[in-house]
C-alpha positions in Angstrom: 138.3 0.6 94.1 136.6 -2.5 95.8 137.7 -6.1 95.4 135.0 -6.7 92.6 136.5 -3.9 90.4 140.0 -5.2 91.2 139.1 -8.6 90.1 137.3 -7.2 86.9 140.5 -5.3 85.8 142.7 -8.3 86.4 140.5 -10.5 84.5 140.4 -8.3 81.6 144.2 -8.3 81.6 144.2 -12.1 81.7 141.7 -12.0 78.6 144.2 -9.9 76.8 146.9 -12.2 77.4 144.9 -15.2 76.6 144.0 -13.7 73.2 147.7 -13.0 72.5 148.6 -16.6 73.5 146.1 -18.0 70.9 147.5 -15.6 68.2 150.9 -16.6 68.9 150.1 -20.4 68.8 148.4 -19.9 65.5 151.7 -18.2 64.3 153.7 -21.0 65.7 151.4 -23.6 64.0 152.0 -21.8 60.4 155.6 -21.8 61.0 155.3 -25.6 61.9 153.5 -26.2 58.6 156.3 -24.4 56.6 158.8 -26.9 58.3 156.7 -29.7 57.6 156.8 -28.7 53.8 160.4 -28.7 53.8 160.8 -32.0 55.6 158.5 -33.6 53.1 160.3 -32.1 50.3 163.7 -33.5 51.5 162.3 -36.7 52.9 163.1 -35.7 56.5 161.5 -37.3 59.7 158.7 -35.3 61.1 159.5 -36.3 64.6 162.9 -35.4 65.9 163.2 -36.0 69.7 166.7 -34.3 70.0 165.0 -31.1 68.6 161.9 -31.4 71.3 164.5 -32.0 74.1 166.4 -28.9 73.0 163.2 -26.8 73.1 162.3 -28.2 76.6 165.6 -27.3 78.0 165.6 -23.9 76.5 162.1 -23.0 77.8 163.0 -24.0 81.3 166.1 -22.0 81.4 164.5 -18.7 80.0 161.7 -18.9 82.4 162.0 -16.9 85.7 158.6 -17.8 87.4 156.2 -17.8 89.0 155.0 -20.2 86.6 156.2 -23.7 87.4 158.8 -25.0 85.1 157.7 -28.5 85.2 154.2 -27.4 84.1 155.7 -25.6 81.2 157.2 -28.8 79.8 153.8 -30.4 79.9 152.2 -27.5 78.1 154.9 -27.2 75.6 154.7 -31.2 75.0 151.2 -30.4 74.0 151.9 -27.3 71.9 154.5 -29.4 70.1 152.4 -32.4 69.6 149.6 -30.1 68.1 151.9 -28.2 65.9 153.6 -31.4 64.6 150.1 -32.7 63.8 149.6 -29.8 61.5 152.5 -31.1 59.6 151.4 -34.8 59.6 149.6 -37.3 61.9 152.0 -39.4 63.5 151.0 -43.2 64.4 152.4 -44.7 67.3 151.8 -48.3 68.2 151.8 -49.2 72.0 151.4 -52.4 74.1 147.7 -52.3 74.7 144.9 -52.1 75.6 144.0 -48.8 75.8 144.5 -46.6 79.2 147.3 -48.9 80.3 150.5 -47.5 81.6 152.2 -48.0 78.3 149.4 -45.8 76.7 150.1 -43.2 79.5 153.7 -43.4 78.6 152.9 -42.8 74.9 150.9 -39.8 75.7 153.7 -38.5 78.1 156.2 -38.7 75.5 154.4 -37.8 72.2 151.5 -35.8 73.5 147.8 -36.2 72.6 147.9 -34.9 69.0 149.2 -38.4 67.6 147.3 -41.5 66.8 147.9 -43.8 69.5 147.2 -47.5 68.4 146.9 -50.3 70.7 148.3 -53.9 69.8 148.1 -57.1 71.5 151.8 -57.9 72.1 155.4 -56.4 72.2 156.3 -58.4 69.0 153.2 -56.6 67.5 154.5 -53.2 68.2 157.7 -54.2 66.3 155.8 -55.7 63.4 153.7 -52.7 62.9 156.7 -50.5 62.4 158.4 -52.8 60.1 155.2 -53.2 57.9 155.0 -49.5 57.8 151.6 -49.3 59.4 152.9 -47.0 62.1 155.8 -44.6 62.4 157.1 -45.4 65.9 156.4 -47.9 68.7 156.6 -47.8 72.5 157.4 -50.9 74.8 158.2 -51.4 78.5 161.8 -52.5 79.0 162.4 -52.5 82.8 160.9 -51.7 86.0 162.3 -50.8 89.4 160.3 -53.6 91.3 160.1 -56.3 88.6 163.3 -55.9 86.6 163.9 -56.0 83.0 161.2 -57.2 80.5 163.2 -59.8 78.7 161.0 -60.4 75.9 161.5 -56.7 74.7 165.1 -57.2 74.8 164.9 -60.3 72.7 162.9 -58.6 70.1 166.1 -56.2 69.1 167.9 -59.5 68.2 165.1 -60.3 65.6 164.3 -56.9 64.4 166.6 -54.2 62.8 164.9 -51.2 64.5 166.5 -48.6 66.5 165.9 -47.1 70.0 165.2 -43.2 69.4 163.9 -42.1 72.8 163.0 -43.3 76.4 160.3 -42.5 78.9 160.4 -43.1 82.7 157.0 -43.2 84.0 156.1 -43.4 87.7 153.6 -46.4 88.1 150.9 -45.2 90.5 147.6 -46.9 91.1 144.6 -44.7 91.6 140.9 -45.4 93.0 138.8 -44.1 90.1 135.0 -43.6 89.9 132.4 -41.7 88.0 130.9 -41.0 91.7 132.7 -38.3 93.5 131.6 -39.6 97.0 133.9 -42.4 98.1 131.5 -43.4 100.9 129.0 -44.5 98.2 131.4 -47.0 96.6 130.3 -50.6 97.3 132.4 -52.3 94.6 136.1 -52.2 93.5 137.1 -53.7 90.1 140.7 -54.3 89.0 143.4 -56.8 87.7 144.7 -59.3 90.3 148.1 -57.9 90.4 146.7 -54.4 90.9 144.3 -55.5 93.7 147.4 -57.2 95.3 149.3 -54.0 95.2 146.5 -52.0 96.7 145.0 -54.7 99.2 146.7 -53.0 102.4 145.0 -49.6 101.4 141.7 -51.2 100.6 141.4 -53.2 104.1 142.4 -50.1 105.9 140.1 -47.5 104.3 137.4 -49.7 102.5 137.1 -53.1 104.2 133.5 -53.5 103.4 133.8 -52.8 99.6 133.4 -56.0 97.5 136.8 -56.7 95.5 136.1 -58.0 91.9 139.0 -59.1 89.5 138.7 -58.6 85.9 141.3 -59.2 83.1 142.9 -55.6 83.1 143.0 -52.2 84.9 141.7 -50.8 81.7 138.6 -53.1 81.7 138.0 -52.1 85.3 137.7 -48.5 84.4 135.5 -49.3 81.6 133.2 -51.1 84.0 133.3 -48.3 86.6 132.3 -45.6 84.1 128.8 -47.1 83.9 128.3 -48.1 87.5 127.7 -45.3 90.1 128.4 -47.4 93.1 131.7 -48.9 91.9 135.3 -47.8 91.5 138.3 -49.1 89.5 141.9 -49.2 90.6 143.7 -48.2 87.3 146.1 -45.5 85.9 145.7 -41.8 85.5 145.3 -42.6 81.8 142.3 -44.5 82.5 140.8 -41.7 84.4 141.4 -39.5 81.3 140.1 -42.0 78.7 136.9 -43.1 80.5 136.1 -39.7 82.1 136.6 -40.8 85.8 137.2 -38.9 89.0 140.4 -39.8 90.8 139.0 -40.2 94.5 142.3 -41.2 96.1 145.8 -40.9 94.6 148.6 -43.6 94.8 147.1 -46.3 96.9 149.5 -49.1 95.8 152.1 -50.2 98.5 155.4 -49.3 96.6 156.5 -45.7 96.9 159.3 -45.8 94.3 157.7 -47.8 91.5 159.0 -46.7 87.9 159.0 -48.2 84.4 161.2 -47.4 81.7 159.7 -47.5 78.2 161.5 -47.5 74.9 160.5 -45.5 71.8 161.5 -47.3 68.7 161.7 -46.4 65.0 163.8 -46.7 62.0 166.5 -43.9 62.3 168.9 -42.7 65.1 168.1 -39.1 65.6 170.8 -36.4 65.8 172.4 -35.5 69.3 170.6 -33.5 71.7 173.5 -32.8 73.9 172.4 -35.2 76.8 172.1 -38.6 75.3 172.7 -42.4 75.8 173.5 -45.0 73.5 172.4 -48.6 73.7 174.3 -51.6 72.0 174.7 -55.2 72.4 177.5 -57.4 72.1 178.9 -61.1 72.6 182.1 -62.5 74.0 184.7 -64.8 72.9 185.4 -67.8 75.0 188.5 -66.7 76.8 189.7 -65.6 80.2 189.1 -61.9 81.1 186.8 -61.5 77.8 184.4 -59.2 79.4 187.1 -57.0 80.8 189.1 -56.8 77.5 185.8 -55.9 75.6 184.8 -53.2 77.9 188.1 -51.7 78.5 187.9 -49.2 75.6 185.0 -47.6 77.5 187.3 -46.9 80.6 190.2 -45.7 78.2 188.0 -43.1 76.3 186.3 -41.8 79.7 182.9 -43.2 78.9 180.4 -44.1 81.7 178.4 -47.4 81.4 175.0 -46.9 83.3 173.7 -50.5 82.7 174.7 -54.1 81.5 172.3 -57.1 81.2 173.0 -60.5 79.8 170.6 -62.6 77.8 170.9 -66.1 76.1 171.8 -65.5 72.5 169.5 -68.4 71.3 172.1 -69.5 68.9 174.3 -71.5 70.8 174.2 -73.3 74.2 175.6 -71.0 76.9 176.5 -68.0 74.7 175.2 -64.9 75.9 174.5 -61.4 74.6 175.2 -58.3 76.7 172.6 -55.3 76.4 174.4 -52.2 77.5 174.0 -48.6 78.0 176.4 -45.9 78.0 176.4 -41.9 78.2 177.0 -40.1 75.1 175.9 -40.2 71.4 177.5 -42.3 68.8 178.3 -39.2 66.7 180.8 -38.2 69.5 184.2 -38.8 68.7 185.1 -40.7 72.0 181.9 -42.9 71.8 182.6 -43.6 68.3 186.4 -44.8 68.8 185.4 -46.7 71.8 182.7 -48.6 70.1 184.7 -49.4 67.0 187.4 -50.9 69.2 184.6 -53.1 71.1 183.1 -54.1 67.9 186.5 -55.5 66.8 186.8 -57.6 70.0 183.2 -58.9 69.7 182.0 -61.9 67.8 178.5 -60.1 67.6 178.0 -56.4 67.9 174.9 -54.0 67.1 174.0 -50.6 67.9 170.5 -50.4 69.0 170.1 -46.6 69.3 171.4 -43.2 70.4 168.8 -41.1 71.9 168.0 -38.3 74.4 167.9 -39.3 78.1 164.7 -39.4 79.9 164.1 -37.3 83.0 162.1 -38.5 85.9 159.4 -36.0 86.7 
């Protein structure tokens, strides 16, 4: 048998497998529709992050290769998103405009088969949920280079919404163009911060290119899609949205630049088995107050992964502490520790219990 016959035979086998995959996907979608009918009947949430986390963990455990496990997660994210879409179209508000990193984080978490809705401000994301115009929202909360997004933290003092998930996204800036030949690029568009991040690479690799500042990386991508001699510095999401080629990946100067985004909604999801809880509290004005408040966490064997202080905006020099711990509020030790902490705090509020994000 020559190589052409071998290839033909193998491709026929692949075609048969593809047919079975399509049949199985349709069977899965039909079952998802039945699940959706039950959820509607009993007024249950369509999106359950702990269930999705459980699916991702299970499929990666049962896979024995050679298919890459990380690719499995991305594929099943879209399968779940598409099947969920047969139950009901979920609306998600994000800090816009379109093709920003927040948009990319929203796609990463929810998949493509939801309605991603850009809004102007972080406050607007909270408002859209409260007004029931969207089901969920996504906002940035901290960056490994710039630190916390204080405005996001402050919103949790004003709105009674819950954190139901998180996304950790690597912030990578790419050179994008409709043109596949980098030597033909004469102009580079981007936001001034992105240009500053990538100036070293530009000076080394494209010193003769004209650099043009615009209001956002998304706007740069929008311009580049109609100009064959131009490129944009923007996100991978911008390449997808505007149909651009990625000419060069990761041209920004920071190698380890990650942003954590919070998924917000109205109800705390059930435990996934790998969760974290976020809460806020204030202190009495006395010696050792912070130690006394946090002591129950030590006594009940709970790991605190983050604590951040912010002015309470109620009294001068009064502070609120935003705190992350490992575990879910339904777990007995977490519940008891937080009950004791609440008793010791003038102000206490649980912001959410949700599955931990994994850095891809």
